[in-house]
PDB file of N, CA, C and O in Angstrom:
ATOM      1  N   MET A   1      72.381  98.584  87.183  1.00  0.00           N
ATOM      2  CA  MET A   1      72.005  97.816  87.529  1.00  0.00           C
ATOM      3  C   MET A   1      72.396  96.668  87.634  1.00  0.00           C
ATOM      4  O   MET A   1      71.660  96.340  86.702  1.00  0.00           O
ATOM      5  N   LEU A   2      72.976  95.536  87.959  1.00  0.00           N
ATOM      6  CA  LEU A   2      73.570  94.221  87.870  1.00  0.00           C
ATOM      7  C   LEU A   2      72.723  93.408  87.036  1.00  0.00           C
ATOM      8  O   LEU A   2      71.601  93.083  87.425  1.00  0.00           O
ATOM      9  N   LEU A   3      73.161  93.070  85.960  1.00  0.00           N
ATOM     10  CA  LEU A   3      72.512  91.939  85.096  1.00  0.00           C
ATOM     11  C   LEU A   3      72.849  90.404  85.498  1.00  0.00           C
ATOM     12  O   LEU A   3      72.418  89.458  84.839  1.00  0.00           O
ATOM     13  N   THR A   4      73.347  90.312  86.202  1.00  0.00           N
ATOM     14  CA  THR A   4      73.748  88.695  86.589  1.00  0.00           C
ATOM     15  C   THR A   4      74.000  88.722  87.784  1.00  0.00           C
ATOM     16  O   THR A   4      74.168  89.778  88.395  1.00  0.00           O
ATOM     17  N   ASP A   5      74.077  87.393  88.395  1.00  0.00           N
ATOM     18  CA  ASP A   5      74.745  87.394  89.737  1.00  0.00           C
ATOM     19  C   ASP A   5      75.829  86.693  89.462  1.00  0.00           C
ATOM     20  O   ASP A   5      75.809  85.483  89.684  1.00  0.00           O
ATOM     21  N   ALA A   6      77.212  87.432  88.823  1.00  0.00           N
ATOM     22  CA  ALA A   6      78.422  86.882  88.399  1.00  0.00           C
ATOM     23  C   ALA A   6      79.258  86.869  89.595  1.00  0.00           C
ATOM     24  O   ALA A   6      79.265  87.778  90.425  1.00  0.00           O
ATOM     25  N   ASP A   7      79.963  85.805  89.654  1.00  0.00           N
ATOM     26  CA  ASP A   7      81.031  85.935  90.751  1.00  0.00           C
ATOM     27  C   ASP A   7      82.362  86.376  90.772  1.00  0.00           C
ATOM     28  O   ASP A   7      83.132  86.171  91.711  1.00  0.00           O
ATOM     29  N   LEU A   8      82.746  87.225  89.326  1.00  0.00           N
ATOM     30  CA  LEU A   8      83.679  87.646  88.940  1.00  0.00           C
ATOM     31  C   LEU A   8      83.305  88.934  88.059  1.00  0.00           C
ATOM     32  O   LEU A   8      82.917  88.865  86.893  1.00  0.00           O
ATOM     33  N   VAL A   9      83.471  90.070  88.762  1.00  0.00           N
ATOM     34  CA  VAL A   9      82.869  91.483  87.626  1.00  0.00           C
ATOM     35  C   VAL A   9      84.652  92.199  87.317  1.00  0.00           C
ATOM     36  O   VAL A   9      85.642  92.412  88.018  1.00  0.00           O
ATOM     37  N   ILE A  10      84.320  92.352  86.021  1.00  0.00           N
ATOM     38  CA  ILE A  10      85.605  93.048  85.343  1.00  0.00           C
ATOM     39  C   ILE A  10      84.997  94.883  85.442  1.00  0.00           C
ATOM     40  O   ILE A  10      83.952  95.103  84.831  1.00  0.00           O
ATOM     41  N   LEU A  11      85.588  95.956  86.105  1.00  0.00           N
ATOM     42  CA  LEU A  11      85.266  96.998  85.770  1.00  0.00           C
ATOM     43  C   LEU A  11      86.415  97.488  84.818  1.00  0.00           C
ATOM     44  O   LEU A  11      87.580  97.305  85.170  1.00  0.00           O
ATOM     45  N   ASP A  12      86.175  98.010  83.809  1.00  0.00           N
ATOM     46  CA  ASP A  12      87.471  98.722  83.250  1.00  0.00           C
ATOM     47  C   ASP A  12      87.094 100.372  83.148  1.00  0.00           C
ATOM     48  O   ASP A  12      86.298 100.950  82.408  1.00  0.00           O
ATOM     49  N   GLU A  13      87.591 100.655  83.727  1.00  0.00           N
ATOM     50  CA  GLU A  13      87.725 102.588  83.950  1.00  0.00           C
ATOM     51  C   GLU A  13      85.997 102.858  84.060  1.00  0.00           C
ATOM     52  O   GLU A  13      85.417 103.200  83.029  1.00  0.00           O
ATOM     53  N   ALA A  14      85.287 102.708  85.220  1.00  0.00           N
ATOM     54  CA  ALA A  14      84.217 102.760  85.266  1.00  0.00           C
ATOM     55  C   ALA A  14      83.386 103.914  85.750  1.00  0.00           C
ATOM     56  O   ALA A  14      82.178 104.118  85.865  1.00  0.00           O
ATOM     57  N   THR A  15      84.768 104.767  86.053  1.00  0.00           N
ATOM     58  CA  THR A  15      84.014 105.899  86.232  1.00  0.00           C
ATOM     59  C   THR A  15      85.115 106.972  85.731  1.00  0.00           C
ATOM     60  O   THR A  15      85.504 107.976  86.328  1.00  0.00           O
ATOM     61  N   ALA A  16      85.437 106.568  84.694  1.00  0.00           N
ATOM     62  CA  ALA A  16      86.538 107.206  83.696  1.00  0.00           C
ATOM     63  C   ALA A  16      85.682 108.676  83.032  1.00  0.00           C
ATOM     64  O   ALA A  16      86.297 109.712  82.779  1.00  0.00           O
ATOM     65  N   GLU A  17      84.443 108.543  82.860  1.00  0.00           N
ATOM     66  CA  GLU A  17      83.442 109.535  82.310  1.00  0.00           C
ATOM     67  C   GLU A  17      82.475 110.566  83.462  1.00  0.00           C
ATOM     68  O   GLU A  17      81.666 111.485  83.338  1.00  0.00           O
ATOM     69  N   ALA A  18      82.959 109.972  84.351  1.00  0.00           N
ATOM     70  CA  ALA A  18      81.848 110.507  85.208  1.00  0.00           C
ATOM     71  C   ALA A  18      82.308 111.937  85.598  1.00  0.00           C
ATOM     72  O   ALA A  18      81.465 112.757  85.960  1.00  0.00           O
ATOM     73  N   GLY A  19      83.563 112.241  85.536  1.00  0.00           N
ATOM     74  CA  GLY A  19      84.415 113.604  85.980  1.00  0.00           C
ATOM     75  C   GLY A  19      84.181 113.426  87.575  1.00  0.00           C
ATOM     76  O   GLY A  19      83.445 112.560  88.049  1.00  0.00           O
ATOM     77  N   SER A  20      84.916 114.374  88.333  1.00  0.00           N
ATOM     78  CA  SER A  20      84.790 114.536  89.531  1.00  0.00           C
ATOM     79  C   SER A  20      83.840 114.406  90.605  1.00  0.00           C
ATOM     80  O   SER A  20      83.946 113.752  91.643  1.00  0.00           O
ATOM     81  N   ALA A  21      82.755 115.237  90.133  1.00  0.00           N
ATOM     82  CA  ALA A  21      81.988 115.511  90.452  1.00  0.00           C
ATOM     83  C   ALA A  21      80.916 114.330  91.170  1.00  0.00           C
ATOM     84  O   ALA A  21      80.082 114.433  92.069  1.00  0.00           O
ATOM     85  N   TYR A  22      81.373 113.152  90.303  1.00  0.00           N
ATOM     86  CA  TYR A  22      80.296 112.227  90.276  1.00  0.00           C
ATOM     87  C   TYR A  22      80.822 110.985  90.770  1.00  0.00           C
ATOM     88  O   TYR A  22      80.294 110.156  91.510  1.00  0.00           O
ATOM     89  N   ALA A  23      82.140 111.007  90.141  1.00  0.00           N
ATOM     90  CA  ALA A  23      82.870 109.755  91.022  1.00  0.00           C
ATOM     91  C   ALA A  23      82.656 109.039  92.465  1.00  0.00           C
ATOM     92  O   ALA A  23      82.427 107.839  92.614  1.00  0.00           O
ATOM     93  N   THR A  24      82.756 109.855  93.340  1.00  0.00           N
ATOM     94  CA  THR A  24      82.429 109.293  94.387  1.00  0.00           C
ATOM     95  C   THR A  24      80.724 108.329  94.467  1.00  0.00           C
ATOM     96  O   THR A  24      80.526 107.379  95.224  1.00  0.00           O
ATOM     97  N   GLN A  25      80.075 108.692  93.847  1.00  0.00           N
ATOM     98  CA  GLN A  25      78.387 108.495  93.614  1.00  0.00           C
ATOM     99  C   GLN A  25      78.595 106.716  92.976  1.00  0.00           C
ATOM    100  O   GLN A  25      78.188 105.635  93.401  1.00  0.00           O
ATOM    101  N   LEU A  26      79.370 107.092  91.868  1.00  0.00           N
ATOM    102  CA  LEU A  26      80.086 105.955  91.456  1.00  0.00           C
ATOM    103  C   LEU A  26      80.773 104.655  92.117  1.00  0.00           C
ATOM    104  O   LEU A  26      80.593 103.438  92.071  1.00  0.00           O
ATOM    105  N   ASP A  27      81.519 105.413  92.658  1.00  0.00           N
ATOM    106  CA  ASP A  27      82.564 104.280  93.547  1.00  0.00           C
ATOM    107  C   ASP A  27      81.549 103.552  94.401  1.00  0.00           C
ATOM    108  O   ASP A  27      81.456 102.329  94.286  1.00  0.00           O
ATOM    109  N   LEU A  28      80.816 104.185  95.209  1.00  0.00           N
ATOM    110  CA  LEU A  28      79.499 103.727  95.966  1.00  0.00           C
ATOM    111  C   LEU A  28      78.687 102.798  95.698  1.00  0.00           C
ATOM    112  O   LEU A  28      78.150 102.061  96.524  1.00  0.00           O
ATOM    113  N   ALA A  29      78.504 102.773  94.109  1.00  0.00           N
ATOM    114  CA  ALA A  29      77.613 101.973  93.468  1.00  0.00           C
ATOM    115  C   ALA A  29      78.566 100.721  93.014  1.00  0.00           C
ATOM    116  O   ALA A  29      78.135  99.609  92.710  1.00  0.00           O
ATOM    117  N   ALA A  30      79.876 101.091  93.025  1.00  0.00           N
ATOM    118  CA  ALA A  30      80.466  99.531  92.565  1.00  0.00           C
ATOM    119  C   ALA A  30      80.832  98.875  93.365  1.00  0.00           C
ATOM    120  O   ALA A  30      81.195  97.731  93.094  1.00  0.00           O
ATOM    121  N   ASP A  31      80.873  99.443  94.847  1.00  0.00           N
ATOM    122  CA  ASP A  31      81.428  99.132  96.096  1.00  0.00           C
ATOM    123  C   ASP A  31      80.042  98.107  96.100  1.00  0.00           C
ATOM    124  O   ASP A  31      80.159  96.893  95.932  1.00  0.00           O
ATOM    125  N   ALA A  32      78.711  98.779  96.316  1.00  0.00           N
ATOM    126  CA  ALA A  32      77.474  97.811  96.490  1.00  0.00           C
ATOM    127  C   ALA A  32      77.567  96.423  95.692  1.00  0.00           C
ATOM    128  O   ALA A  32      77.638  95.320  96.234  1.00  0.00           O
ATOM    129  N   VAL A  33      77.553  96.676  94.239  1.00  0.00           N
ATOM    130  CA  VAL A  33      77.473  95.571  93.456  1.00  0.00           C
ATOM    131  C   VAL A  33      78.532  94.403  93.870  1.00  0.00           C
ATOM    132  O   VAL A  33      78.298  93.199  93.968  1.00  0.00           O
ATOM    133  N   LEU A  34      79.707  95.061  94.076  1.00  0.00           N
ATOM    134  CA  LEU A  34      80.938  94.026  94.236  1.00  0.00           C
ATOM    135  C   LEU A  34      80.820  93.454  95.501  1.00  0.00           C
ATOM    136  O   LEU A  34      81.838  92.820  95.774  1.00  0.00           O
ATOM    137  N   VAL A  35      79.804  93.423  96.562  1.00  0.00           N
ATOM    138  CA  VAL A  35      80.053  92.899  97.743  1.00  0.00           C
ATOM    139  C   VAL A  35      79.749  90.904  97.284  1.00  0.00           C
ATOM    140  O   VAL A  35      78.972  90.331  96.520  1.00  0.00           O
ATOM    141  N   GLY A  36      80.649  90.518  98.074  1.00  0.00           N
ATOM    142  CA  GLY A  36      80.849  89.220  97.710  1.00  0.00           C
ATOM    143  C   GLY A  36      81.237  88.712  96.491  1.00  0.00           C
ATOM    144  O   GLY A  36      81.020  87.521  96.268  1.00  0.00           O
ATOM    145  N   ARG A  37      81.778  89.409  95.651  1.00  0.00           N
ATOM    146  CA  ARG A  37      82.520  88.896  94.316  1.00  0.00           C
ATOM    147  C   ARG A  37      83.772  89.377  94.406  1.00  0.00           C
ATOM    148  O   ARG A  37      84.217  90.239  95.164  1.00  0.00           O
ATOM    149  N   THR A  38      84.364  88.676  93.473  1.00  0.00           N
ATOM    150  CA  THR A  38      85.609  89.065  93.287  1.00  0.00           C
ATOM    151  C   THR A  38      85.706  89.691  91.884  1.00  0.00           C
ATOM    152  O   THR A  38      85.206  89.265  90.843  1.00  0.00           O
ATOM    153  N   ALA A  39      86.601  91.007  92.113  1.00  0.00           N
ATOM    154  CA  ALA A  39      86.564  92.312  90.793  1.00  0.00           C
ATOM    155  C   ALA A  39      87.916  92.402  90.256  1.00  0.00           C
ATOM    156  O   ALA A  39      88.862  92.431  91.042  1.00  0.00           O
ATOM    157  N   LEU A  40      88.086  92.444  89.116  1.00  0.00           N
ATOM    158  CA  LEU A  40      89.251  92.810  88.354  1.00  0.00           C
ATOM    159  C   LEU A  40      88.976  94.469  87.842  1.00  0.00           C
ATOM    160  O   LEU A  40      88.188  94.880  86.991  1.00  0.00           O
ATOM    161  N   VAL A  41      90.127  95.372  88.873  1.00  0.00           N
ATOM    162  CA  VAL A  41      89.350  96.685  88.547  1.00  0.00           C
ATOM    163  C   VAL A  41      90.517  97.159  87.813  1.00  0.00           C
ATOM    164  O   VAL A  41      91.615  96.798  88.236  1.00  0.00           O
ATOM    165  N   VAL A  42      90.456  97.999  86.660  1.00  0.00           N
ATOM    166  CA  VAL A  42      91.309  98.534  85.431  1.00  0.00           C
ATOM    167  C   VAL A  42      90.708 100.491  86.186  1.00  0.00           C
ATOM    168  O   VAL A  42      89.575 100.962  86.291  1.00  0.00           O
ATOM    169  N   ALA A  43      91.795 100.968  86.467  1.00  0.00           N
ATOM    170  CA  ALA A  43      91.074 102.374  86.705  1.00  0.00           C
ATOM    171  C   ALA A  43      92.963 103.198  87.180  1.00  0.00           C
ATOM    172  O   ALA A  43      94.036 102.762  87.595  1.00  0.00           O
ATOM    173  N   HIS A  44      92.381 104.561  86.773  1.00  0.00           N
ATOM    174  CA  HIS A  44      93.635 105.491  86.706  1.00  0.00           C
ATOM    175  C   HIS A  44      93.249 106.120  87.843  1.00  0.00           C
ATOM    176  O   HIS A  44      94.219 106.534  88.478  1.00  0.00           O
ATOM    177  N   ARG A  45      91.974 106.397  88.445  1.00  0.00           N
ATOM    178  CA  ARG A  45      91.623 107.142  89.607  1.00  0.00           C
ATOM    179  C   ARG A  45      91.929 106.256  91.156  1.00  0.00           C
ATOM    180  O   ARG A  45      91.294 105.330  91.661  1.00  0.00           O
ATOM    181  N   LEU A  46      93.418 107.125  91.724  1.00  0.00           N
ATOM    182  CA  LEU A  46      93.760 105.861  92.643  1.00  0.00           C
ATOM    183  C   LEU A  46      93.012 105.682  94.023  1.00  0.00           C
ATOM    184  O   LEU A  46      93.413 104.880  94.867  1.00  0.00           O
ATOM    185  N   THR A  47      91.847 106.515  94.204  1.00  0.00           N
ATOM    186  CA  THR A  47      91.266 106.432  94.818  1.00  0.00           C
ATOM    187  C   THR A  47      90.698 104.941  94.797  1.00  0.00           C
ATOM    188  O   THR A  47      90.723 104.282  95.837  1.00  0.00           O
ATOM    189  N   GLN A  48      90.097 104.319  93.411  1.00  0.00           N
ATOM    190  CA  GLN A  48      89.457 103.330  93.219  1.00  0.00           C
ATOM    191  C   GLN A  48      90.490 102.067  94.030  1.00  0.00           C
ATOM    192  O   GLN A  48      90.088 101.330  94.930  1.00  0.00           O
ATOM    193  N   ALA A  49      91.986 102.066  93.395  1.00  0.00           N
ATOM    194  CA  ALA A  49      92.783 101.142  93.464  1.00  0.00           C
ATOM    195  C   ALA A  49      93.422 101.167  95.246  1.00  0.00           C
ATOM    196  O   ALA A  49      94.172 100.281  95.657  1.00  0.00           O
ATOM    197  N   VAL A  50      93.041 102.118  95.956  1.00  0.00           N
ATOM    198  CA  VAL A  50      93.154 101.863  97.466  1.00  0.00           C
ATOM    199  C   VAL A  50      92.391 100.713  98.173  1.00  0.00           C
ATOM    200  O   VAL A  50      92.946  99.824  98.818  1.00  0.00           O
ATOM    201  N   ALA A  51      91.297 100.813  98.012  1.00  0.00           N
ATOM    202  CA  ALA A  51      90.180  99.857  98.238  1.00  0.00           C
ATOM    203  C   ALA A  51      90.770  98.529  97.888  1.00  0.00           C
ATOM    204  O   ALA A  51      90.412  97.613  98.628  1.00  0.00           O
ATOM    205  N   CYS A  52      91.616  98.214  96.899  1.00  0.00           N
ATOM    206  CA  CYS A  52      91.813  96.894  96.259  1.00  0.00           C
ATOM    207  C   CYS A  52      92.575  95.913  97.126  1.00  0.00           C
ATOM    208  O   CYS A  52      93.270  96.534  97.931  1.00  0.00           O
ATOM    209  N   ASP A  53      92.679  94.745  97.233  1.00  0.00           N
ATOM    210  CA  ASP A  53      93.384  93.576  98.212  1.00  0.00           C
ATOM    211  C   ASP A  53      95.088  93.952  97.602  1.00  0.00           C
ATOM    212  O   ASP A  53      96.126  94.289  98.171  1.00  0.00           O
ATOM    213  N   ARG A  54      94.801  93.753  96.512  1.00  0.00           N
ATOM    214  CA  ARG A  54      96.748  93.980  95.439  1.00  0.00           C
ATOM    215  C   ARG A  54      96.509  94.652  94.492  1.00  0.00           C
ATOM    216  O   ARG A  54      95.456  94.508  93.871  1.00  0.00           O
ATOM    217  N   ILE A  55      97.698  95.808  94.056  1.00  0.00           N
ATOM    218  CA  ILE A  55      97.052  96.454  93.002  1.00  0.00           C
ATOM    219  C   ILE A  55      98.420  95.772  92.351  1.00  0.00           C
ATOM    220  O   ILE A  55      99.293  95.103  92.904  1.00  0.00           O
ATOM    221  N   LEU A  56      98.267  96.227  90.856  1.00  0.00           N
ATOM    222  CA  LEU A  56      99.278  95.998  90.091  1.00  0.00           C
ATOM    223  C   LEU A  56      99.460  96.955  89.101  1.00  0.00           C
ATOM    224  O   LEU A  56      98.639  97.151  88.205  1.00  0.00           O
ATOM    225  N   VAL A  57     100.654  97.645  89.247  1.00  0.00           N
ATOM    226  CA  VAL A  57     101.141  98.698  88.503  1.00  0.00           C
ATOM    227  C   VAL A  57     101.548  98.742  87.187  1.00  0.00           C
ATOM    228  O   VAL A  57     102.761  98.540  87.234  1.00  0.00           O
ATOM    229  N   MET A  58     101.250  98.876  86.160  1.00  0.00           N
ATOM    230  CA  MET A  58     101.926  98.470  84.998  1.00  0.00           C
ATOM    231  C   MET A  58     102.589  99.551  84.257  1.00  0.00           C
ATOM    232  O   MET A  58     102.259 100.688  84.595  1.00  0.00           O
ATOM    233  N   GLU A  59     103.528  99.425  83.237  1.00  0.00           N
ATOM    234  CA  GLU A  59     104.431 100.148  82.590  1.00  0.00           C
ATOM    235  C   GLU A  59     104.502  99.422  81.329  1.00  0.00           C
ATOM    236  O   GLU A  59     104.566  98.216  81.092  1.00  0.00           O
ATOM    237  N   HIS A  60     104.468 100.749  80.360  1.00  0.00           N
ATOM    238  CA  HIS A  60     104.804  99.571  79.018  1.00  0.00           C
ATOM    239  C   HIS A  60     103.966  98.046  78.590  1.00  0.00           C
ATOM    240  O   HIS A  60     104.389  97.293  77.713  1.00  0.00           O
ATOM    241  N   GLY A  61     102.779  97.802  79.359  1.00  0.00           N
ATOM    242  CA  GLY A  61     102.674  96.794  79.162  1.00  0.00           C
ATOM    243  C   GLY A  61     102.933  95.730  79.596  1.00  0.00           C
ATOM    244  O   GLY A  61     102.468  94.682  79.148  1.00  0.00           O
ATOM    245  N   ARG A  62     104.137  95.867  81.046  1.00  0.00           N
ATOM    246  CA  ARG A  62     104.192  95.205  81.841  1.00  0.00           C
ATOM    247  C   ARG A  62     104.277  95.192  83.395  1.00  0.00           C
ATOM    248  O   ARG A  62     104.793  96.218  83.839  1.00  0.00           O
ATOM    249  N   ILE A  63     103.896  94.278  84.329  1.00  0.00           N
ATOM    250  CA  ILE A  63     103.309  94.687  85.730  1.00  0.00           C
ATOM    251  C   ILE A  63     104.519  95.019  86.482  1.00  0.00           C
ATOM    252  O   ILE A  63     105.164  94.023  86.808  1.00  0.00           O
ATOM    253  N   ILE A  64     105.146  96.467  86.952  1.00  0.00           N
ATOM    254  CA  ILE A  64     106.155  96.530  87.303  1.00  0.00           C
ATOM    255  C   ILE A  64     106.160  96.875  88.906  1.00  0.00           C
ATOM    256  O   ILE A  64     107.214  97.337  89.343  1.00  0.00           O
ATOM    257  N   GLU A  65     105.296  96.727  89.629  1.00  0.00           N
ATOM    258  CA  GLU A  65     105.026  96.416  90.984  1.00  0.00           C
ATOM    259  C   GLU A  65     103.949  95.409  91.282  1.00  0.00           C
ATOM    260  O   GLU A  65     103.452  94.789  90.342  1.00  0.00           O
ATOM    261  N   THR A  66     103.593  95.223  92.378  1.00  0.00           N
ATOM    262  CA  THR A  66     102.508  94.694  92.621  1.00  0.00           C
ATOM    263  C   THR A  66     102.164  94.162  94.682  1.00  0.00           C
ATOM    264  O   THR A  66     102.711  93.191  95.206  1.00  0.00           O
ATOM    265  N   ARG A  67     101.638  94.667  95.072  1.00  0.00           N
ATOM    266  CA  ARG A  67     101.394  95.013  96.303  1.00  0.00           C
ATOM    267  C   ARG A  67      99.818  95.253  97.067  1.00  0.00           C
ATOM    268  O   ARG A  67      98.798  95.080  96.401  1.00  0.00           O
ATOM    269  N   THR A  68      99.753  95.664  98.521  1.00  0.00           N
ATOM    270  CA  THR A  68      98.870  96.703  98.864  1.00  0.00           C
ATOM    271  C   THR A  68      98.808  97.883  98.381  1.00  0.00           C
ATOM    272  O   THR A  68      99.810  98.238  97.759  1.00  0.00           O
ATOM    273  N   HIS A  69      97.962  98.610  98.461  1.00  0.00           N
ATOM    274  CA  HIS A  69      98.222 100.317  98.590  1.00  0.00           C
ATOM    275  C   HIS A  69      99.434 100.841  99.726  1.00  0.00           C
ATOM    276  O   HIS A  69     100.523 101.301  99.383  1.00  0.00           O
ATOM    277  N   GLY A  70      99.106 100.710 100.747  1.00  0.00           N
ATOM    278  CA  GLY A  70     100.093 100.813 101.762  1.00  0.00           C
ATOM    279  C   GLY A  70     101.509 100.226 101.590  1.00  0.00           C
ATOM    280  O   GLY A  70     102.572 100.784 101.863  1.00  0.00           O
ATOM    281  N   GLU A  71     101.339  99.140 101.143  1.00  0.00           N
ATOM    282  CA  GLU A  71     103.044  98.283 100.915  1.00  0.00           C
ATOM    283  C   GLU A  71     103.532  98.869  99.626  1.00  0.00           C
ATOM    284  O   GLU A  71     104.634  98.461  99.259  1.00  0.00           O
ATOM    285  N   LEU A  72     102.905  99.778  98.843  1.00  0.00           N
ATOM    286  CA  LEU A  72     103.253 100.202  97.288  1.00  0.00           C
ATOM    287  C   LEU A  72     103.775 101.644  97.703  1.00  0.00           C
ATOM    288  O   LEU A  72     104.753 102.191  97.192  1.00  0.00           O
ATOM    289  N   VAL A  73     102.975 102.179  98.708  1.00  0.00           N
ATOM    290  CA  VAL A  73     103.371 103.618  99.385  1.00  0.00           C
ATOM    291  C   VAL A  73     104.554 103.784  99.904  1.00  0.00           C
ATOM    292  O   VAL A  73     105.408 104.618  99.604  1.00  0.00           O
ATOM    293  N   ASP A  74     104.587 102.501 101.137  1.00  0.00           N
ATOM    294  CA  ASP A  74     105.734 102.501 101.911  1.00  0.00           C
ATOM    295  C   ASP A  74     107.283 102.210 100.923  1.00  0.00           C
ATOM    296  O   ASP A  74     108.434 102.522 101.229  1.00  0.00           O
ATOM    297  N   ALA A  75     106.838 101.590  99.823  1.00  0.00           N
ATOM    298  CA  ALA A  75     108.050 101.124  98.994  1.00  0.00           C
ATOM    299  C   ALA A  75     108.648 102.125  98.461  1.00  0.00           C
ATOM    300  O   ALA A  75     109.868 102.016  98.337  1.00  0.00           O
ATOM    301  N   GLY A  76     108.012 103.342  98.007  1.00  0.00           N
ATOM    302  CA  GLY A  76     108.339 104.487  97.601  1.00  0.00           C
ATOM    303  C   GLY A  76     108.844 104.052  95.684  1.00  0.00           C
ATOM    304  O   GLY A  76     109.937 104.306  95.177  1.00  0.00           O
ATOM    305  N   GLY A  77     107.769 103.432  95.062  1.00  0.00           N
ATOM    306  CA  GLY A  77     108.137 103.208  93.743  1.00  0.00           C
ATOM    307  C   GLY A  77     107.576 103.900  93.044  1.00  0.00           C
ATOM    308  O   GLY A  77     107.325 105.046  93.416  1.00  0.00           O
ATOM    309  N   VAL A  78     107.176 103.431  91.760  1.00  0.00           N
ATOM    310  CA  VAL A  78     106.486 104.348  90.617  1.00  0.00           C
ATOM    311  C   VAL A  78     104.920 104.664  91.463  1.00  0.00           C
ATOM    312  O   VAL A  78     104.542 105.829  91.587  1.00  0.00           O
ATOM    313  N   TYR A  79     104.236 103.706  91.913  1.00  0.00           N
ATOM    314  CA  TYR A  79     102.893 103.731  92.414  1.00  0.00           C
ATOM    315  C   TYR A  79     102.978 104.961  93.520  1.00  0.00           C
ATOM    316  O   TYR A  79     102.185 105.894  93.397  1.00  0.00           O
ATOM    317  N   ALA A  80     103.927 104.961  94.584  1.00  0.00           N
ATOM    318  CA  ALA A  80     104.089 105.886  95.389  1.00  0.00           C
ATOM    319  C   ALA A  80     104.248 107.103  94.865  1.00  0.00           C
ATOM    320  O   ALA A  80     103.592 108.026  95.349  1.00  0.00           O
ATOM    321  N   GLY A  81     105.196 107.361  93.716  1.00  0.00           N
ATOM    322  CA  GLY A  81     105.046 108.797  93.120  1.00  0.00           C
ATOM    323  C   GLY A  81     103.615 108.737  92.597  1.00  0.00           C
ATOM    324  O   GLY A  81     103.029 109.663  93.159  1.00  0.00           O
ATOM    325  N   LEU A  82     102.988 108.260  92.000  1.00  0.00           N
ATOM    326  CA  LEU A  82     101.729 108.486  91.354  1.00  0.00           C
ATOM    327  C   LEU A  82     100.638 109.081  92.313  1.00  0.00           C
ATOM    328  O   LEU A  82      99.852 110.011  92.133  1.00  0.00           O
ATOM    329  N   TRP A  83     100.896 108.002  93.717  1.00  0.00           N
ATOM    330  CA  TRP A  83      99.792 108.423  94.712  1.00  0.00           C
ATOM    331  C   TRP A  83     100.116 110.372  95.624  1.00  0.00           C
ATOM    332  O   TRP A  83      99.393 111.248  96.099  1.00  0.00           O
ATOM    333  N   SER A  84     101.533 110.170  95.421  1.00  0.00           N
ATOM    334  CA  SER A  84     102.044 111.400  96.192  1.00  0.00           C
ATOM    335  C   SER A  84     101.063 112.573  94.961  1.00  0.00           C
ATOM    336  O   SER A  84     100.051 113.100  95.422  1.00  0.00           O
ATOM    337  N   ALA A  85     101.362 112.807  93.838  1.00  0.00           N
ATOM    338  CA  ALA A  85     101.000 113.520  92.700  1.00  0.00           C
ATOM    339  C   ALA A  85      99.366 113.653  93.083  1.00  0.00           C
ATOM    340  O   ALA A  85      98.785 114.727  93.238  1.00  0.00           O
ATOM    341  N   TRP A  86      98.800 112.415  93.193  1.00  0.00           N
ATOM    342  CA  TRP A  86      97.223 112.355  93.492  1.00  0.00           C
ATOM    343  C   TRP A  86      96.593 113.138  94.747  1.00  0.00           C
ATOM    344  O   TRP A  86      95.591 113.842  94.868  1.00  0.00           O
ATOM    345  N   GLU A  87      97.519 112.755  95.554  1.00  0.00           N
ATOM    346  CA  GLU A  87      96.981 113.415  97.001  1.00  0.00           C
ATOM    347  C   GLU A  87      97.410 114.891  96.825  1.00  0.00           C
ATOM    348  O   GLU A  87      96.650 115.700  97.359  1.00  0.00           O
ATOM    349  N   ALA A  88      98.561 115.430  96.130  1.00  0.00           N
ATOM    350  CA  ALA A  88      98.922 116.824  96.026  1.00  0.00           C
ATOM    351  C   ALA A  88      97.643 117.434  95.242  1.00  0.00           C
ATOM    352  O   ALA A  88      97.152 118.436  95.761  1.00  0.00           O
ATOM    353  N   ALA A  89      97.031 116.940  94.026  1.00  0.00           N
ATOM    354  CA  ALA A  89      95.925 117.834  93.327  1.00  0.00           C
ATOM    355  C   ALA A  89      94.825 117.517  93.792  1.00  0.00           C
ATOM    356  O   ALA A  89      93.819 117.845  93.163  1.00  0.00           O
ATOM    357  N   ARG A  90      94.705 116.762  95.072  1.00  0.00           N
ATOM    358  CA  ARG A  90      93.270 117.101  95.739  1.00  0.00           C
ATOM    359  C   ARG A  90      93.024 118.164  96.500  1.00  0.00           C
ATOM    360  O   ARG A  90      91.900 118.343  96.967  1.00  0.00           O
TER     361      ARG A  90
END
């Protein structure tokens, strides 16, 4: 349930406790809530990152990469390695 009509929504590991079985349902619910809003999404599930306009990759508290999903994959850096491992595990 959305409690307010906020312009900015922060989702901090919103599907972390859902387990893989329900992550898709929560992703769809989050998508519906975020329509027309700006969102800051903190996530380890890379499927959530794909939908974002900009991804910031952090390491030891510092931003080390920032681009779109496609640009990060093409760049072959840390995110690309994470994405490759994520895809291999699915």
